[in-house]
C-alpha positions as CSV (number, residue, x, y, z in Angstrom):
1,M,-152.2,-34.3,2.6
2,A,-155.5,-34.2,4.5
3,L,-155.3,-32.8,8.0
4,E,-156.0,-35.0,10.9
5,M,-159.6,-34.9,12.2
6,F,-159.8,-34.6,16.0
7,R,-162.6,-35.8,18.1
8,K,-164.9,-32.9,19.1
9,E,-163.7,-33.1,22.7
10,E,-160.1,-32.8,21.6
11,T,-160.8,-29.9,19.3
12,L,-162.6,-28.1,22.2
13,A,-159.8,-28.8,24.6
14,M,-157.2,-27.5,22.2
15,R,-159.2,-24.4,21.5
16,K,-159.5,-23.6,25.2
17,K,-155.8,-24.0,25.5
18,L,-154.7,-22.1,22.3
19,I,-157.3,-19.6,21.4
20,G,-158.1,-16.5,23.5
21,Q,-161.2,-17.1,25.6
22,S,-162.7,-13.7,24.6
23,C,-163.2,-15.3,21.2
24,R,-166.5,-17.0,22.2
25,L,-168.1,-19.8,20.4
26,F,-171.7,-20.1,19.4
27,Y,-173.5,-22.3,22.0
28,S,-170.4,-22.0,24.3
29,D,-171.9,-24.4,26.9
30,D,-172.2,-27.2,24.2
31,P,-170.5,-26.1,21.0
32,V,-171.3,-27.4,17.6
33,K,-168.4,-28.7,15.5
34,I,-169.0,-28.0,11.9
35,V,-166.9,-29.8,9.3
36,R,-168.6,-28.9,6.0
37,A,-171.4,-26.8,4.6
38,R,-173.3,-26.2,1.4
39,G,-175.9,-23.5,0.6
40,Q,-177.9,-22.7,3.8
41,Y,-176.9,-25.9,5.6
42,L,-174.1,-26.8,8.0
43,Y,-173.0,-30.4,8.8
44,D,-171.4,-31.6,12.0
45,E,-168.7,-34.3,12.4
46,N,-171.5,-36.9,12.6
47,G,-173.2,-35.8,9.4
48,K,-176.1,-34.1,11.1
49,R,-177.5,-31.2,9.1
50,Y,-178.2,-27.8,10.7
51,L,-180.3,-25.0,9.1
52,D,-178.1,-21.9,9.2
53,C,-180.0,-18.8,10.1
54,I,-176.9,-17.0,11.3
55,S,-174.4,-16.8,8.5
56,N,-175.0,-13.5,6.7
57,V,-171.3,-13.7,5.7
58,Q,-171.9,-16.6,3.4
59,H,-174.2,-14.4,1.5
60,V,-175.0,-16.5,-1.6
61,G,-174.6,-19.8,0.2
62,H,-171.8,-21.8,1.8
63,C,-169.3,-23.2,-0.7
64,H,-171.1,-21.9,-3.8
65,P,-169.5,-23.6,-6.7
66,S,-169.3,-20.4,-8.8
67,I,-167.5,-18.6,-6.0
68,T,-165.0,-21.4,-5.3
69,Q,-164.3,-21.8,-9.0
70,A,-163.6,-18.1,-9.4
71,A,-161.3,-18.1,-6.5
72,T,-159.4,-21.2,-7.7
73,T,-159.1,-20.0,-11.3
74,Q,-157.7,-16.6,-10.3
75,M,-155.4,-18.1,-7.6
76,E,-153.9,-20.4,-10.1
77,L,-153.2,-17.5,-12.4
78,L,-152.2,-14.6,-10.2
79,N,-152.6,-13.1,-6.8
80,A,-150.4,-10.0,-6.3
81,N,-150.2,-6.7,-4.4
82,S,-153.0,-4.4,-5.5
83,R,-150.5,-1.7,-6.4
84,F,-149.9,-3.5,-9.7
85,L,-152.2,-2.6,-12.5
86,H,-154.9,-5.3,-13.0
87,D,-158.4,-5.5,-14.6
88,N,-160.3,-7.2,-11.8
89,I,-160.2,-4.2,-9.4
90,V,-161.5,-1.7,-11.9
91,Q,-164.1,-4.0,-13.3
92,Y,-165.3,-4.8,-9.8
93,A,-165.4,-1.1,-8.8
94,D,-167.4,-0.3,-12.0
95,R,-169.9,-3.1,-11.2
96,L,-170.3,-1.7,-7.6
97,A,-170.7,1.8,-8.9
98,A,-173.7,0.7,-11.0
99,T,-175.6,-0.2,-7.8
100,L,-174.9,3.1,-6.0
101,P,-176.1,6.7,-6.3
102,D,-174.2,8.6,-9.0
103,K,-172.2,10.7,-6.6
104,L,-170.6,7.7,-5.0
105,R,-167.9,6.8,-7.6
106,V,-164.6,6.4,-5.7
107,F,-163.7,3.1,-4.0
108,Y,-161.1,2.0,-1.6
109,F,-160.8,-1.8,-1.1
110,V,-159.8,-3.3,2.2
111,N,-160.2,-6.6,4.0
112,S,-162.9,-6.3,6.7
113,G,-165.9,-4.3,7.8
114,S,-163.8,-2.9,10.7
115,E,-161.1,-1.7,8.2
116,A,-163.8,-0.1,6.1
117,N,-165.3,1.8,9.0
118,D,-161.9,2.9,10.2
119,L,-161.1,4.3,6.8
120,A,-164.5,6.0,6.6
121,L,-163.7,7.7,9.9
122,R,-160.4,8.9,8.5
123,L,-162.1,10.2,5.3
124,A,-164.6,12.1,7.3
125,H,-162.1,13.7,9.6
126,Q,-159.8,14.7,6.7
127,Y,-162.6,16.1,4.6
128,T,-164.4,18.1,7.3
129,Q,-161.3,18.9,9.5
130,H,-163.6,18.2,12.4
131,E,-163.3,15.5,15.0
132,D,-166.7,14.8,16.6
133,V,-168.9,11.9,15.6
134,I,-172.5,11.2,16.3
135,V,-173.6,7.5,16.6
136,L,-176.8,5.7,17.6
137,D,-177.2,4.1,21.0
138,H,-176.1,0.5,21.2
139,A,-174.4,0.8,17.8
140,Y,-171.5,-1.5,16.8
141,H,-169.1,-0.5,14.0
142,G,-166.1,-2.8,14.5
143,H,-163.4,-4.1,16.8
144,L,-160.6,-1.7,16.0
145,T,-159.7,0.8,18.8
146,S,-161.0,3.7,16.7
147,L,-164.4,1.9,16.2
148,I,-164.8,0.7,19.8
149,D,-164.6,4.4,20.5
150,I,-167.7,5.0,18.4
151,S,-169.6,1.8,19.3
152,P,-171.7,2.3,22.4
153,Y,-172.3,-1.5,22.4
154,K,-168.6,-1.8,23.2
155,F,-167.4,1.3,24.9
156,Q,-170.1,1.3,27.6
157,K,-168.5,-1.9,28.9
158,L,-164.9,-0.6,28.6
159,T,-163.3,2.8,29.0
160,G,-166.5,4.8,28.5
161,Q,-167.5,7.5,26.1
162,K,-164.9,9.9,24.6
163,E,-165.6,13.6,24.7
164,W,-165.7,13.7,20.8
165,V,-168.3,10.9,20.6
166,H,-172.0,11.8,21.0
167,V,-174.9,9.3,21.2
168,A,-178.3,9.8,19.7
169,P,-181.4,7.6,20.6
170,I,-181.8,4.6,18.3
171,P,-184.9,5.1,16.1
172,D,-186.7,2.0,17.5
173,T,-190.5,2.5,17.0
174,Y,-191.3,-0.6,19.1
175,R,-189.3,0.1,22.3
176,G,-187.8,3.6,21.8
177,I,-188.9,7.1,23.0
178,F,-191.1,7.5,19.9
179,R,-193.2,4.5,19.1
180,E,-195.5,3.1,16.4
181,D,-198.3,5.4,17.5
182,H,-196.3,8.6,17.0
183,P,-197.6,10.6,14.0
184,N,-194.1,11.2,12.5
185,P,-191.4,9.1,14.2
186,A,-188.9,9.8,11.4
187,Q,-189.0,13.6,12.1
188,A,-189.1,13.1,15.9
189,Y,-186.0,10.9,15.9
190,A,-184.2,13.1,13.4
191,D,-184.8,16.0,15.7
192,T,-183.0,14.1,18.5
193,V,-179.9,14.2,16.3
194,K,-180.4,17.9,15.8
195,D,-180.5,18.3,19.6
196,V,-177.2,16.4,19.8
197,I,-175.7,18.7,17.1
198,D,-176.8,21.8,19.1
199,K,-175.1,20.5,22.2
200,V,-171.9,19.8,20.3
201,H,-171.9,23.4,19.1
202,Q,-172.6,24.7,22.6
203,K,-169.4,23.0,23.7
204,G,-167.5,24.8,21.0
205,R,-167.0,21.6,19.0
206,K,-167.9,20.7,15.4
207,V,-169.4,17.6,13.8
208,S,-167.3,15.5,11.5
209,A,-169.8,12.7,10.8
210,F,-173.0,10.9,11.6
211,F,-172.3,7.2,11.6
212,S,-175.2,4.7,11.4
213,E,-175.9,1.2,10.2
214,S,-178.6,1.4,7.6
215,L,-180.5,-1.2,9.6
216,P,-179.1,-1.4,13.2
217,S,-178.4,-5.0,13.8
218,V,-176.7,-5.4,17.1
219,G,-179.1,-2.7,18.3
220,G,-182.0,-5.1,17.8
221,Q,-182.8,-5.7,14.1
222,I,-184.2,-2.2,13.8
223,L,-186.0,-0.7,10.8
224,L,-185.3,3.0,10.6
225,P,-188.6,5.0,9.9
226,K,-188.6,6.2,6.3
227,G,-187.4,9.7,5.9
228,Y,-185.2,9.6,9.0
229,S,-181.9,9.4,7.2
230,T,-182.8,12.1,4.8
231,K,-183.6,14.6,7.5
232,V,-180.6,13.6,9.6
233,A,-178.3,14.1,6.6
234,E,-179.8,17.6,6.2
235,Y,-179.0,18.5,9.8
236,V,-175.5,16.9,9.7
237,R,-174.5,18.5,6.4
238,S,-175.7,21.9,7.6
239,A,-173.4,21.5,10.6
240,G,-170.4,20.7,8.2
241,G,-170.4,17.0,8.7
242,V,-170.9,13.9,6.4
243,F,-173.4,11.0,6.6
244,V,-171.7,7.5,6.8
245,A,-173.9,4.5,6.0
246,D,-172.6,1.3,7.5
247,E,-173.8,-1.5,5.1
248,V,-171.4,-4.1,6.4
249,Q,-174.2,-6.4,7.5
250,T,-177.1,-5.3,5.3
251,G,-175.8,-4.6,1.8
252,F,-175.8,-6.6,-1.4
253,G,-179.5,-7.2,-1.7
254,R,-180.4,-8.6,1.8
255,V,-183.4,-6.3,2.0
256,G,-184.7,-7.7,-1.3
257,S,-186.4,-4.7,-2.8
258,H,-183.1,-2.8,-3.0
259,F,-179.4,-3.5,-3.3
260,W,-178.5,-1.4,-0.3
261,A,-180.5,-1.0,2.9
262,F,-180.1,2.8,2.9
263,Q,-182.1,2.9,-0.3
264,L,-185.2,2.0,1.8
265,Q,-185.1,5.6,2.9
266,G,-186.1,6.8,-0.6
267,D,-184.7,7.6,-4.0
268,D,-183.8,11.2,-2.9
269,F,-181.4,9.9,-0.2
270,S,-177.7,9.3,-0.6
271,P,-175.0,8.9,2.0
272,D,-171.7,10.7,1.6
273,I,-169.7,7.5,2.5
274,V,-170.9,3.9,2.3
275,T,-169.0,1.0,4.0
276,M,-169.5,-2.6,3.0
277,G,-168.0,-5.9,4.1
278,K,-169.3,-9.2,5.3
279,P,-171.4,-10.4,2.3
280,M,-169.0,-9.1,-0.4
281,G,-166.7,-12.1,-0.5
282,N,-169.1,-14.9,0.6
283,G,-166.7,-15.7,3.4
284,H,-163.5,-14.4,1.8
285,P,-162.1,-11.3,3.6
286,L,-163.2,-8.5,1.3
287,S,-164.6,-5.1,2.1
288,C,-164.8,-1.6,0.6
289,V,-165.5,2.1,1.2
290,A,-167.4,4.1,-1.5
291,T,-167.4,7.9,-1.4
292,T,-167.6,11.0,-3.4
293,A,-164.8,12.6,-5.6
294,E,-164.7,15.6,-3.2
295,I,-164.1,13.6,-0.1
296,A,-161.6,11.3,-1.8
297,G,-159.9,14.5,-3.2
298,A,-159.5,15.9,0.3
299,F,-158.0,12.6,1.5
300,T,-155.5,12.6,-1.3
301,A,-154.6,16.2,-0.7
302,N,-153.2,15.5,2.8
303,G,-150.1,14.3,1.0
304,V,-150.0,10.9,2.8
305,E,-150.2,7.9,0.5
306,Y,-152.8,5.3,1.3
307,F,-152.3,1.7,0.2
308,N,-153.6,-1.6,1.3
309,T,-151.5,-4.6,0.5
310,F,-154.3,-7.2,0.2
311,G,-157.4,-5.0,-0.3
312,G,-158.6,-5.3,-3.9
313,N,-156.1,-8.0,-4.9
314,P,-157.0,-10.0,-8.1
315,V,-158.4,-13.0,-6.2
316,S,-160.5,-11.0,-3.8
317,C,-162.0,-9.0,-6.7
318,A,-162.6,-12.2,-8.8
319,I,-164.6,-13.5,-5.9
320,G,-166.5,-10.2,-5.5
321,L,-167.4,-10.2,-9.2
322,A,-168.6,-13.8,-8.9
323,V,-170.8,-12.9,-5.9
324,L,-172.4,-10.1,-7.9
325,D,-173.0,-12.6,-10.8
326,V,-174.7,-15.1,-8.5
327,I,-176.9,-12.5,-6.9
328,E,-178.1,-11.6,-10.4
329,K,-178.3,-15.0,-12.1
330,E,-180.1,-16.7,-9.2
331,D,-182.4,-13.7,-8.5
332,L,-181.3,-13.7,-4.8
333,R,-182.9,-10.3,-4.2
334,G,-186.2,-11.6,-5.4
335,N,-185.7,-14.7,-3.3
336,S,-185.0,-12.5,-0.3
337,S,-188.2,-10.6,-0.8
338,R,-190.3,-13.7,-1.3
339,V,-188.9,-15.9,1.4
340,G,-188.3,-13.1,3.8
341,G,-192.0,-12.1,3.4
342,H,-193.0,-15.7,4.0
343,L,-190.8,-16.0,7.1
344,L,-192.3,-12.8,8.5
345,D,-195.8,-14.1,7.9
346,R,-195.1,-17.4,9.7
347,L,-193.5,-15.6,12.6
348,R,-196.5,-13.2,12.8
349,Q,-198.8,-16.2,12.9
350,L,-196.9,-17.3,16.0
351,Q,-197.1,-13.8,17.4
352,T,-200.9,-13.8,17.3
353,K,-201.0,-17.0,19.4
354,H,-198.2,-16.3,21.9
355,P,-198.0,-13.2,24.1
356,I,-194.3,-13.8,24.8
357,I,-193.6,-12.6,21.2
358,G,-193.8,-8.8,21.5
359,D,-192.8,-7.8,18.0
360,V,-191.9,-9.3,14.7
361,R,-190.1,-7.0,12.3
362,G,-187.9,-7.1,9.3
363,V,-187.4,-6.6,5.6
364,G,-186.2,-9.3,3.1
365,L,-183.9,-11.7,5.0
366,F,-183.2,-9.3,7.8
367,V,-185.7,-10.4,10.5
368,G,-186.1,-10.0,14.3
369,L,-188.5,-11.6,16.7
370,E,-188.6,-9.7,20.0
371,M,-189.6,-11.6,23.1
372,V,-191.2,-10.0,26.2
373,T,-192.4,-11.1,29.5
374,D,-195.2,-8.5,29.5
375,K,-196.7,-7.4,26.3
376,E,-198.0,-4.1,27.7
377,Q,-194.8,-3.1,29.4
378,R,-192.7,-4.7,26.7
379,T,-190.4,-6.1,29.4
380,P,-187.4,-7.9,27.7
381,A,-187.6,-11.7,28.0
382,T,-183.9,-12.3,27.9
383,D,-183.9,-15.8,29.5
384,A,-186.7,-17.0,27.3
385,A,-184.9,-15.8,24.1
386,A,-181.8,-17.7,25.2
387,Q,-184.0,-20.8,25.9
388,V,-185.5,-20.6,22.4
389,V,-182.0,-20.5,20.8
390,R,-181.0,-23.6,22.8
391,R,-184.2,-25.4,21.9
392,L,-183.9,-24.6,18.2
393,K,-180.4,-26.0,18.3
394,E,-181.9,-29.3,19.5
395,E,-184.0,-29.2,16.4
396,Y,-180.8,-28.5,14.3
397,I,-181.7,-24.9,13.6
398,C,-179.0,-22.3,14.3
399,V,-180.2,-18.8,15.4
400,S,-178.8,-16.3,17.8
401,T,-180.0,-13.3,19.8
402,D,-179.2,-9.5,19.7
403,G,-180.4,-6.2,21.1
404,P,-179.5,-4.3,24.3
405,W,-181.2,-7.0,26.4
406,E,-180.4,-10.0,24.1
407,N,-184.1,-10.7,23.8
408,I,-184.4,-10.5,20.0
409,V,-184.0,-13.8,18.1
410,K,-182.5,-12.7,14.8
411,F,-182.6,-14.3,11.3
412,K,-179.9,-13.3,8.8
413,P,-179.4,-16.5,6.8
414,P,-177.7,-17.0,3.5
415,M,-179.7,-15.5,0.6
416,C,-180.5,-18.9,-0.8
417,F,-182.8,-19.6,2.2
418,S,-186.0,-21.3,0.9
419,M,-189.7,-21.3,1.7
420,E,-189.2,-24.8,3.1
421,D,-186.5,-23.5,5.4
422,A,-188.8,-20.8,6.6
423,D,-191.5,-23.4,7.3
424,L,-188.9,-25.5,9.2
425,V,-188.2,-22.5,11.4
426,K,-191.9,-22.2,12.1
427,G,-192.1,-25.8,13.1
428,D,-191.9,-28.5,10.4
429,R,-189.6,-31.4,11.1
430,N,-186.1,-31.6,9.6
431,P,-186.3,-34.6,7.3
432,M,-182.6,-34.9,6.9
433,N,-182.0,-35.9,10.5
434,E,-183.1,-39.1,12.0
435,R,-183.5,-38.6,15.8
436,T,-185.8,-39.4,18.6
437,F,-188.0,-36.4,19.5
438,N,-188.5,-35.6,23.1
439,T,-192.2,-35.8,23.8
440,Q,-191.9,-34.2,27.3
441,P,-192.2,-30.5,27.5
442,N,-189.1,-28.5,28.3
443,R,-190.2,-25.9,30.9
444,L,-188.7,-22.6,31.8
445,S,-190.2,-20.6,34.7
446,L,-190.5,-16.9,34.3
447,N,-192.6,-14.4,36.3
448,R,-195.9,-13.3,34.7
449,V,-195.2,-15.1,31.4
450,P,-198.3,-16.8,30.0
451,V,-198.0,-20.3,28.7
452,V,-196.7,-20.3,25.1
453,M,-196.0,-23.2,22.8
454,L,-193.6,-22.9,19.9
455,H,-194.2,-26.1,18.1
456,H,-191.4,-28.1,16.6
457,A,-192.4,-31.3,14.8
458,D,-193.6,-33.9,17.2
459,T,-192.5,-32.0,20.3
460,K,-193.1,-28.5,21.7
461,L,-191.3,-26.0,23.8
462,I,-193.5,-24.8,26.6
463,I,-192.5,-21.7,28.5
464,T,-194.5,-21.0,31.7
């Protein structure tokens, strides 16, 4: 029996009544009601098509037929507790192992990126017998209590920093303490982690782990300078700790040239623990922790059994295997490189014309456009970035902002994003929607911001 379809206003009213208000909607002042999706496109209750530049969870595309078929077929056959012996979990682990460095050969399957990072924290504590963790400023690793404790993005707004948590500067070569003109930013930023380690030791404490997203996302779509992670790992391991790479948002080929974003650091670099999540199940709750035999052995030796009722169940692993198949068969890594490069080129064309665009950075389909009110001072243009998000929504393009000042328009679309989609972001009209375009400029006043026009079809957004 089909569920009743409420009017948008009724759905919104019921959500406000029944769902916790801290669970915020996109475009909370005027939410979009999405009723179906396919590929990189979302459709509202009126049939209007939106280009999805947000959903890095639907990694190979919304409602991909191969994924839905794999889920349906396995669900009709068996879905049982993962403590029963079954082929899917071992076949999936074997496929994942082939993408990772040789030393990462033990897997724990869980249900979310937060669960994966929580387990990684437990593994590190058990293996090292130390407690202290080093994280990057403005990092976000999940919503569990243990992860809020190691996420400056969260704890700075809540209970504050725990004594066992230590924050290193984010290696941002556009806005950070060492910038693009520094002769060796990788070494300089790595040395800041060494300074943190020294301070930990001065307090009589010991380091358990260095936790970092391979490409900090909430921190502002940051590209770590090459060589940074290798040097940090050297410092951390010398101090008795382990290196944890959080690939929850960036894994599974999003960077194009490599399957994992940490591989951008060089062939000689391997983390001790890798966490993965969002893209694994293409929207199905599936995540994983990969680690070494030594770390896994220490975790087993504590005598406490670990099991996860749903993690690694036959349906989840069937979906995970199908995702890997689609990535390979449809050359989505190659597509990420080609289309991501094209998107970067188009955004950089805008950057040369408009001083409000301070920086355009990214790799593959992990792209950020940083907006500033003063290009020399690099003053964050938070209001302008929010205005661009709202304006693009009017053109049926969904983007969002990130970074400490929410001034970075980010692009992490499904991997089937096309050249035409990138051109649409740049300014071509959405041919699927029939609408009357506003020919009057929409103006936003900001101090000391030059006039900038971001063209969208027959109209333009003018920020003055």
